[in-house]
C-alpha positions in Angstrom: -111.3 29.5 -93.1 -111.9 25.5 -93.4 -113.8 23.9 -90.6 -117.0 25.5 -91.7 -117.3 26.5 -95.2 -120.2 25.3 -96.4 -120.6 25.9 -100.4 -124.3 26.9 -100.8 -124.6 27.3 -104.3 -124.0 24.1 -107.8 -125.4 21.1 -108.5 -125.9 19.2 -106.0 -126.5 19.4 -102.3 -124.0 22.1 -100.0 -121.0 20.8 -99.3 -119.2 22.1 -96.8 -115.3 21.0 -96.6 -115.1 18.7 -94.3 -117.9 16.2 -96.0 -115.2 16.7 -99.5 -112.4 15.8 -97.9 -113.8 12.8 -96.7 -115.1 12.0 -99.7 -111.8 12.9 -101.2 -110.6 9.6 -102.2 -114.0 8.3 -103.0 -113.9 11.0 -105.9 -110.9 10.1 -107.3 -111.2 6.7 -107.7 -114.8 7.3 -109.3 -117.1 6.0 -107.7 -119.7 8.8 -106.9 -122.6 9.6 -108.7 -122.6 12.4 -111.8 -124.7 14.4 -108.9 -122.0 14.6 -106.4 -119.0 14.6 -108.8 -120.6 17.4 -110.0 -120.6 18.6 -105.7 -117.2 18.2 -105.2 -116.0 20.0 -108.3 -117.9 23.1 -108.1 -116.7 22.9 -103.9 -113.0 22.3 -105.2 -113.6 24.9 -107.4 -114.2 27.6 -105.1 -112.0 26.4 -101.6 -108.4 26.7 -102.2 -108.1 24.4 -99.0 -110.2 21.6 -100.5 -108.3 21.6 -103.1 -105.0 21.5 -102.1 -105.8 18.8 -100.8 -107.0 16.9 -104.1 -104.1 17.3 -105.2 -101.8 15.9 -102.4 -104.2 13.1 -102.3 -104.7 12.7 -106.5 -100.5 12.7 -106.3 -100.4 10.4 -103.8 -102.0 7.9 -105.1 -100.3 8.3 -108.6 -96.9 7.9 -106.5 -98.0 4.9 -104.5 -99.7 3.2 -107.6 -96.5 3.9 -109.6 -94.3 1.6 -106.9 -96.1 -0.7 -106.8 -95.9 -1.6 -110.1 -92.5 -1.1 -110.2 -90.4 -1.6 -106.7 -90.7 -4.3 -104.7 -92.2 -3.5 -101.3 -90.8 -5.0 -98.2 -93.8 -7.5 -97.0 -96.9 -5.7 -95.4 -96.0 -1.9 -96.3 -98.9 -1.1 -98.4 -101.1 -2.4 -96.4 -100.2 -0.5 -93.7 -99.8 2.5 -95.9 -103.2 2.1 -96.6 -104.6 1.4 -93.0 -102.9 5.2 -92.7 -104.7 6.9 -95.4 -107.8 4.5 -95.4 -107.7 4.0 -99.1 -106.9 0.7 -101.7 -103.5 1.9 -103.5 -103.7 -1.2 -104.5 -107.1 -2.1 -106.1 -108.0 -5.5 -104.5 -111.0 -4.4 -103.5 -109.5 -4.0 -99.9 -107.9 -1.0 -97.0 -104.9 -3.3 -95.2 
């Protein structure tokens, strides 16, 4: 079960699913230390639930980034999407 699963092996501190999921966006942006990245990779290797969430977030970031470059968005739409996901999709350093 995902909520209380704890991964106690591998590099860095033990990671549980909630901690891993909270840091997926920062991980995808490459903003973690090498040890933190290794710990998340190790957790994803052993947890199919978190790996599925990772795949979803990675694909979502890719699609939104492509849409932001190719299509005009209605004013304020990207800010609303960023607020929903707590993620800076347009790379301006701000969420919203």
